[in-house]
Residue frames relative to the residue before (quaternion, step in Angstrom):
aa qw qx qy qz dx dy dz
M 1.0000 0.0000 0.0000 0.0000 0.00 0.00 0.00
C 0.8064 0.0597 -0.0101 0.5883 3.61 0.62 -1.10
R 0.1514 -0.8460 0.5058 0.0739 3.53 0.23 1.25
S 0.6397 0.5292 -0.3364 0.4445 3.59 1.14 -0.39
I 0.5715 0.5428 -0.4042 0.4641 3.61 1.22 -0.02
K 0.2608 -0.7940 0.5341 0.1274 3.57 -0.63 1.15
T 0.5905 -0.5469 0.4565 0.3792 3.54 -1.29 0.42
L 0.2193 -0.8288 0.5085 0.0801 3.57 -0.75 1.03
R 0.6423 0.5077 -0.3476 0.4570 3.60 1.10 0.38
P 0.5306 -0.5769 0.4898 0.3818 3.57 -1.16 0.48
P 0.5997 -0.1155 -0.7882 -0.0765 1.70 -2.12 1.19
A 0.3683 0.7390 -0.4912 0.2775 3.61 1.27 0.10
I 0.7487 0.1069 -0.0870 0.6484 3.56 1.13 -0.72
P 0.5725 -0.6645 0.3610 0.3168 3.60 -0.94 0.82
E 0.7823 0.1687 -0.1033 0.5906 3.61 1.12 -0.56
E 0.7052 -0.4388 0.3223 0.4542 3.55 -1.28 0.06
A 0.5611 -0.6128 0.4429 0.3369 3.54 -1.12 0.72
T 0.4460 -0.6813 0.5145 0.2686 3.52 -1.09 0.71
E 0.6504 -0.5034 0.3926 0.4116 3.55 -1.26 0.32
E 0.6291 0.5388 -0.3194 0.4604 3.58 1.08 -0.72
E 0.6662 0.4943 -0.3041 0.4684 3.59 0.97 -0.81
I 0.6412 0.5098 -0.3168 0.4781 3.58 1.04 -0.80
R 0.6719 0.4832 -0.3122 0.4664 3.61 0.86 -0.85
A 0.6237 0.5365 -0.3444 0.4523 3.62 0.99 -0.78
A 0.6528 0.4957 -0.3139 0.4792 3.61 0.95 -0.81
A 0.6317 0.5195 -0.3312 0.4705 3.62 0.96 -0.79
L 0.6505 0.5173 -0.3088 0.4625 3.57 0.91 -0.91
Q 0.6545 0.5086 -0.3126 0.4640 3.59 0.90 -0.85
F 0.6342 0.5309 -0.3234 0.4597 3.56 1.02 -0.81
V 0.6721 0.4967 -0.2906 0.4660 3.59 0.87 -1.03
R 0.6286 0.5317 -0.3330 0.4596 3.60 0.98 -0.82
K 0.6740 0.5029 -0.2965 0.4526 3.57 0.88 -0.97
V 0.7112 0.4694 -0.2764 0.4444 3.56 0.77 -1.04
S 0.7115 0.4589 -0.2573 0.4658 3.59 0.96 -0.92
G 0.3825 -0.7251 0.4859 0.3029 3.57 1.12 -0.66
F 0.6429 0.4873 -0.3140 0.5006 3.57 1.33 0.17
R 0.3783 -0.6910 0.5711 0.2310 3.56 -0.96 0.90
A 0.7554 -0.0163 0.0381 0.6540 3.50 1.06 -0.90
P 0.3569 -0.7654 0.4895 0.2172 3.59 -0.60 1.10
A 0.5841 -0.5242 0.4845 0.3865 3.53 -1.36 0.35
A 0.6973 -0.4882 0.3353 0.4036 3.55 -1.27 0.51
H 0.6936 0.4838 -0.2939 0.4454 3.62 0.92 -0.82
N 0.7025 0.4122 -0.2639 0.5167 3.62 1.27 -0.17
Q 0.4283 0.7488 -0.4401 0.2493 3.60 1.26 -0.21
E 0.6693 0.5245 -0.3120 0.4237 3.57 0.84 -0.94
V 0.6961 0.4589 -0.2788 0.4765 3.60 0.83 -0.92
F 0.6099 0.5518 -0.3263 0.4660 3.56 1.13 -0.74
D 0.6858 0.4761 -0.2738 0.4776 3.60 0.88 -0.99
R 0.6329 0.5291 -0.3277 0.4605 3.58 1.02 -0.77
A 0.6383 0.5171 -0.3275 0.4669 3.59 0.97 -0.79
V 0.6451 0.5164 -0.3335 0.4539 3.57 0.90 -0.84
E 0.6619 0.5024 -0.3042 0.4658 3.62 0.95 -0.85
E 0.6598 0.4987 -0.3181 0.4634 3.60 0.91 -0.88
I 0.6738 0.4794 -0.2997 0.4757 3.58 0.89 -0.85
T 0.5978 0.5357 -0.3648 0.4718 3.61 1.05 -0.64
E 0.6729 0.4943 -0.2978 0.4628 3.61 0.83 -0.95
A 0.6566 0.5080 -0.3142 0.4606 3.59 0.96 -0.90
T 0.6480 0.5233 -0.3141 0.4556 3.58 1.04 -0.80
V 0.6165 0.5226 -0.3427 0.4790 3.59 1.01 -0.80
G 0.6671 0.5044 -0.3016 0.4578 3.61 0.90 -0.83
L 0.6380 0.5193 -0.3144 0.4737 3.54 1.01 -0.81
L 0.6986 0.4666 -0.2877 0.4599 3.59 0.77 -0.98
E 0.6440 0.5054 -0.3326 0.4681 3.63 1.02 -0.68
G 0.7305 0.4585 -0.2347 0.4484 3.59 1.02 -0.74
L 0.5415 0.6406 -0.4003 0.3691 3.60 1.17 -0.36
E 0.1543 -0.7364 0.6501 0.1062 3.51 -1.12 0.72
V 0.1084 -0.7933 0.5985 0.0285 3.55 -0.46 1.20
R 0.2624 -0.8013 0.5196 0.1378 3.55 -0.28 1.26
G 0.7782 0.3089 -0.2466 0.4880 3.53 -1.00 0.86
A 0.6449 0.4789 -0.3197 0.5025 3.56 1.26 -0.09
V 0.4298 -0.6662 0.5380 0.2863 3.55 -1.11 0.65
R 0.1521 -0.7954 0.5826 0.0697 3.61 -0.67 1.04
T 0.2791 -0.7602 0.5640 0.1619 3.56 -0.81 1.04
P 0.5278 -0.6670 0.4274 0.3064 3.58 -1.02 0.74
């Protein structure tokens, strides 16, 4: 679906994803799902809220994943 969104967990990337990388992936997802690269002013609030919610969900996902066979740094 969103080929420009990269995998954000080790070993795909050598260290933990940055907040900027996670937010960029969330933004790409919202753009793809909504069909808008930049929303109209009357949709900006809901668009931004979706990006924030997906960012938070992604952080929770990455923190909760257990990647077997990979070395996890504290």
